[in-house]
C-alpha positions in Angstrom: 15.6 -9.7 -20.9 17.2 -10.9 -18.3 17.3 -9.1 -15.0 21.1 -9.1 -13.9 21.3 -6.0 -17.4 19.4 -3.7 -15.3 21.8 -3.8 -12.4 24.2 -0.7 -11.5 25.9 -0.2 -7.9 23.8 2.6 -5.9 26.5 3.8 -3.0 24.4 3.8 0.1 25.1 7.7 0.1 23.5 8.2 -3.2 19.9 7.6 -1.8 18.8 10.8 -1.0 17.0 10.3 3.2 15.7 14.0 2.9 14.2 16.3 0.4 16.6 19.1 -1.0 16.1 22.6 0.7 13.5 23.9 -1.8 10.9 22.2 -3.9 12.7 23.5 -7.0 16.0 23.2 -6.4 16.8 20.1 -7.2 19.1 18.8 -9.7 17.6 18.2 -13.1 19.8 15.5 -15.5 18.6 16.7 -19.4 18.7 13.6 -21.1 18.8 13.9 -25.4 17.8 10.6 -26.5 19.2 11.4 -30.5 22.2 12.5 -29.5 22.8 10.5 -26.4 24.4 13.1 -24.9 23.5 14.4 -21.5 24.1 18.3 -19.6 23.9 19.3 -16.0 20.2 21.9 -14.6 18.3 23.0 -12.1 14.7 22.0 -11.6 13.6 25.7 -11.8 15.4 25.8 -15.4 12.2 23.4 -16.7 10.5 25.8 -18.3 13.8 27.7 -20.4 14.2 23.7 -21.4 10.9 22.8 -22.8 9.5 24.5 -25.9 6.1 26.5 -26.3 3.4 24.3 -27.0 4.8 21.7 -24.7 1.8 19.7 -22.4 2.9 18.2 -19.5 0.9 15.7 -17.9 0.9 15.6 -14.0 -0.3 12.8 -11.5 -2.8 14.4 -9.1 -2.9 11.2 -6.6 -2.6 12.6 -3.2 -0.6 10.2 -0.5 -2.9 8.7 2.7 -1.6 8.9 5.5 -1.2 5.1 5.8 1.1 4.0 7.9 -0.7 3.4 11.7 0.6 1.6 14.3 -1.9 0.0 16.8 -2.0 -3.3 19.3 -3.9 -6.2 19.7 -7.1 -6.4 21.6 -5.1 -9.6 23.4 -3.5 -6.7 25.6 -6.8 -6.5 27.3 -8.2 -9.6 26.9 -8.0 -12.8 29.5 -5.0 -14.4 29.9 -4.7 -17.4 28.0 -5.6 -20.8 29.5 -2.7 -23.2 31.0 0.1 -22.5 32.7 2.2 -19.3 32.3 4.3 -18.7 29.4 5.3 -15.3 29.1 6.9 -16.1 25.3 3.5 -17.1 24.5 2.1 -14.1 26.2 4.6 -11.8 24.9 3.3 -11.8 20.9 0.3 -9.9 22.2 1.4 -7.3 24.0 3.6 -6.2 20.6 3.1 -3.6 18.7 1.3 -3.9 15.2 2.5 -1.8 11.6 0.0 -1.6 9.2 0.6 -0.7 6.0 -3.0 0.3 4.0 -2.5 -0.8 0.1 -5.8 -0.8 -1.2 -9.4 1.2 -0.7 -11.9 -2.3 -1.1 -14.6 -1.0 0.5 -16.1 1.8 2.5 -13.4 1.6 5.5 -12.0 -1.8 4.1 -8.8 -2.0 2.7 -6.5 -4.5 1.5 -3.2 -3.6 4.3 0.2 -5.9 5.0 0.5 -6.7 8.7 3.8 -6.9 10.8 4.1 -9.5 12.4 0.9 -11.0 11.1 2.1 -14.8 11.1 -0.8 -15.2 14.4 -2.8 -12.7 13.8 -6.3 -14.6 12.9 -9.2 -14.0 10.9 -12.0 -12.1 13.4 -9.6 -10.4 15.8 -9.7 -6.7 17.0 -6.3 -4.8 16.4 -7.1 -0.9 17.8 -5.9 2.3 16.6 -4.6 5.6 18.6 -3.2 6.5 21.4 -4.2 7.0 24.3 -7.8 6.6 23.7 -8.1 4.5 20.5 -9.8 6.0 17.8 -9.8 3.3 15.2 -10.4 -0.3 15.5 -10.6 -3.2 12.8 -11.5 -6.7 12.8 -9.1 -8.9 10.5 -11.4 -10.2 7.7 -9.5 -12.2 5.9 -6.0 -13.5 4.7 -3.3 -13.1 2.2 -0.4 -14.3 0.8 3.2 -12.6 2.5 1.7 -10.2 5.8 -1.7 -9.1 3.7 -5.0 -8.5 5.6 -8.1 -7.7 4.8 -9.1 -5.1 7.3 -12.4 -3.7 8.3 -12.3 -0.9 10.4 -14.9 1.2 11.9 -14.9 3.8 15.4 -13.7 2.4 18.1 -16.8 2.5 19.9 -17.6 -0.2 17.1 -19.9 2.2 14.8 -19.3 1.6 11.2 -18.4 4.3 8.4 -20.6 5.9 6.6 -18.7 7.1 3.6 -14.8 6.6 2.5 -14.1 10.2 3.3 -15.1 10.1 7.2 -12.9 7.1 7.2 -10.0 9.1 5.5 -10.7 12.8 7.9 -10.0 9.9 10.7 -7.3 8.1 9.5 -5.4 11.7 9.1 -5.8 12.2 12.6 -3.6 9.0 13.7 -1.1 7.7 10.1 1.9 8.4 9.1 3.5 9.2 6.3 4.1 5.5 4.1 7.9 6.7 3.4 9.9 3.9 1.6 12.0 1.6 3.5 15.4 2.6 2.2 14.2 6.7 3.3 15.7 6.4 7.3 14.1 7.9 10.1 14.9 8.0 14.3 14.4 5.0 16.2 10.5 4.7 16.8 9.8 8.0 14.6 7.6 6.5 11.4 7.8 10.3 9.6 8.7 14.2 10.2 7.0 16.8 10.2 8.6 18.0 7.1 7.7 14.4 5.2 3.7 15.5 6.1 4.4 18.3 3.8 7.0 17.3 1.5 6.6 13.6 0.4 3.0 15.1 -1.1 3.2 17.3 -4.9 2.0 20.8 -4.4 -1.3 19.8 -7.1 -1.9 16.3 -5.0 -6.1 16.5 -5.1 -7.2 12.8 -5.1 -6.5 10.6 -2.3 -5.8 7.0 -2.9 -1.9 7.0 -3.6 0.4 5.3 -0.6 3.6 5.9 -2.4 4.2 10.0 -3.8 4.4 10.1 -7.5 7.7 11.5 -6.8 8.9 13.1 -9.8 6.0 15.4 -9.4 7.3 16.9 -5.8 9.7 19.1 -7.5 7.3 21.6 -8.6 7.3 24.9 -6.9 3.9 27.5 -7.3 7.2 29.3 -9.3 7.8 27.3 -11.2 4.1 26.1 -12.5 3.5 30.4 -12.8 6.6 30.3 -15.7 5.5 27.5 -17.5 1.9 28.7 -18.0 3.9 32.2 -19.1 5.8 30.2 -21.4 3.6 29.3 -22.9 4.2 25.4 -21.7 0.8 23.3 -21.1 -0.6 21.5 -18.1 -3.4 18.7 -17.0 -3.7 16.4 -14.5 -4.7 12.6 -14.6 -5.0 10.4 -11.4 -3.5 7.8 -10.5 -3.2 5.9 -7.7 0.6 4.8 -6.8 0.2 1.1 -5.0 2.8 -1.2 -3.6 3.4 -2.9 -6.5 5.0 -0.1 -8.5 7.8 -1.0 -6.7 7.9 -4.8 -5.3 11.3 -6.1 -6.2 11.5 -7.9 -9.4 12.3 -11.6 -8.5 12.1 -13.2 -12.0 15.0 -14.1 -14.0 13.4 -13.2 -17.5 11.4 -9.5 -16.5 9.0 -10.4 -19.1 8.0 -13.6 -16.5 7.0 -10.7 -13.7 3.7 -10.0 -12.4 2.5 -6.2 -12.1 0.3 -5.2 -9.7 -3.0 -3.5 -11.0 -3.2 0.2 -10.0 -6.5 2.6 -10.8 -6.8 5.7 -12.7 -8.9 8.2 -13.4 -8.5 10.4 -16.4 -11.0 13.7 -16.9 -12.1 14.7 -20.3 -10.6 17.5 -20.3 -7.1 15.8 -20.1 -8.0 13.3 -22.3 -8.8 15.9 -25.0 -5.8 18.0 -24.0 -3.8 15.1 -24.5 -5.7 14.2 -27.7 -5.4 17.7 -28.8 -1.5 18.0 -28.4 -0.8 14.7 -30.4 -3.3 15.9 -33.3 -1.2 19.5 -33.4 2.4 17.3 -33.5 3.5 19.1 -30.0 5.1 17.5 -27.3 3.5 15.0 -24.7 5.6 14.9 -21.9 4.8 12.9 -18.9 5.7 13.7 -15.6 6.2 10.8 -13.2 6.2 7.0 -14.9 2.8 7.2 -13.3 1.4 9.6 -15.7 3.5 7.4 -18.6 1.2 4.3 -17.1 -1.9 5.5 -17.5 -1.3 7.6 -20.3 0.0 4.5 -22.4 -2.6 1.9 -20.7 -5.3 4.4 -22.0 -4.3 4.5 -25.2 -3.6 0.5 -25.7 -7.3 0.1 -24.4 -8.5 2.5 -27.4 -6.8 1.9 -30.1 -3.6 4.5 -29.8 -6.7 7.3 -28.3 -6.6 8.7 -24.6 -9.8 8.1 -23.2 -11.8 10.2 -20.5 -12.8 7.6 -17.5 -11.7 5.4 -15.1 -9.8 2.1 -15.2 -7.5 -0.5 -14.1 -3.6 -1.3 -15.6 -1.2 -3.6 -14.7 0.8 -2.2 -17.5 4.5 -3.5 -17.6 6.9 -1.1 -19.8 10.2 -2.4 -20.5 12.6 -2.0 -23.4 11.3 -3.4 -26.7 7.7 -1.6 -26.4 6.8 1.3 -27.7 5.4 4.0 -26.3 2.2 5.3 -28.9 1.5 8.2 -26.8 4.5 10.5 -24.8 7.4 11.9 -26.1 9.5 12.7 -23.2 9.5 12.0 -19.5 10.2 13.9 -16.2 11.5 10.9 -13.6 13.6 10.6 -10.9 16.5 7.8 -10.5 15.2 4.6 -9.5 16.9 1.8 -7.3 18.4 -1.2 -9.7 16.7 -3.7 -11.2 13.1 -1.8 -10.5 10.4 -2.2 -13.0 11.2 2.0 -12.7 14.3 1.9 -14.2 12.6 -1.2 -16.6 10.9 1.8 -17.9 13.0 4.5 -18.7 15.1 1.9 -20.0 12.6 1.5 -22.3 11.9 4.7 -23.0 15.4 5.8 -23.6 17.4 2.7 -24.6 19.0 0.5 -21.9 22.2 1.4 -22.4 22.0 5.5 -22.6 19.8 5.1 -19.4 22.8 3.6 -17.2 25.5 5.6 -19.0 23.4 8.5 -17.7 22.7 7.2 -14.7 26.8 6.6 -13.8 27.3 10.3 -14.8 24.9 11.0 -12.0 26.4 8.8 -9.5 29.8 10.4 -10.4 28.6 13.7 -10.9 26.6 13.2 -6.7 23.0 13.7 -7.8 21.0 12.5 -5.3 18.6 9.2 -6.0 15.3 7.7 -5.0 12.1 9.4 -4.0 13.9 12.5 -2.5 16.4 12.9 -4.9 17.3 14.5 -8.0 15.6 14.2 -12.1 15.7 13.8 -15.1 14.2 15.3 -18.3 14.6 12.8 -21.3 13.3 14.5 -24.6 
């Protein structure tokens, strides 16, 4: 399929810049695949829109404060040899922005670094103000600004565990908001982002972007779902930047997906398999849950198995879903792999028709936007 088939015009004013006033006040578009029709609702109506016995599968991954601002060691280094050249020395004083993307070992991370072109292997970066809290050595270089960073305490002591590093990260890191969410100049995030760019059931740290379909759940909605006989199960998929990387291949089948880690606990696998055997619907909350479930089924002859793994599964029209019968998801960007997954589930023509209705009706799009339930 051609990339241009997944294009649509998204007006900038439809991209949500802030979360809805209350989590469950977001709008919800119910899309019925069999009838090829839709209806408008609020998320708090979800318990009435589902059936007794349905199983909602939630992604409980927690978003890390993975965005760091630091400085180069050269700020305090001896002057460079040779004649004074302001342009030559000025780059040493620039603020360095780091976005952690993937844990490799205790205190060792893959990261995107800006500006990164002149950062050499072996150079050190310092994070924290006014006094540094962390330092990082550039241990390796990759493509497109990617680096491998080895973190330690400011005094050089290595981290004894990943939990110890994450505790330091919580003190100085910022919420890794997507680039289409704009904040005031010089401000990486706001206080509301710390709370609202995180689901209320987030438990397992590891994601660098939120599983956004889960952001709409409130404690009240979860309680009313249980009262209505609708079950929930929790799995973990660590959302990485690969999910949101632009598709550059004209034939979408040629697009390489980055691998993401997932974990399915024995009780979650049992709940999914029991629901399927009983003919009850398995509903993925978000494309991340959908990918983890479908990847597990593909690796285990159609059954969802307990355990941990990685998946680079790319779902686009023409592929069959083996596990889920419904999908709760936000509205996604044009030409994105997320939109392609939705189109694989609902059909491209019906998906784009529903998107055009949502735009015309004032729905809010992308991470902090509204959602759709596809049945």
